[in-house]
C-alpha positions, 0 to 999 in steps of 0.5 A: 500500500502506497501512502500519499500526502496531498498538499494544495492551498485550495480546500476543494482541490485538496478534498477532490484529490484525497477522495480520488486517491483514496478510492484507488486500490493500493493507495492510502491518503496518509494526510493533507496540507495547505502550504509548503511549510505544512507539507514539510511538517507532515512529511517529517511526521507521516513519512509518505511514499508519494507527495502530490503537491501544488507548485503555487501556494502561500507561505512556501511554494511547492518546489521549495517544499519538495526540495526540503522534503527530498533532502530530508527524505530521499526517495529511492529514485534520488538516492545514489548508490554507495 
């Protein structure tokens, strides 16, 4: 089961994404947030397998948040051998 973190500053978009993903076999929504800073805090606490995140958000945009999350929690794709 892949655990997904959904982050979007628009509540209705966040809700729709969560509902769509929750109905997919093999996926579980681990949590949802409204901005980049919340995304980082949730990723630190929940350790999701995948983060689905809007790029344009208040407080901290999605690209900045993704860079911090990947530094703290490298995915298998971003890890280098050795």
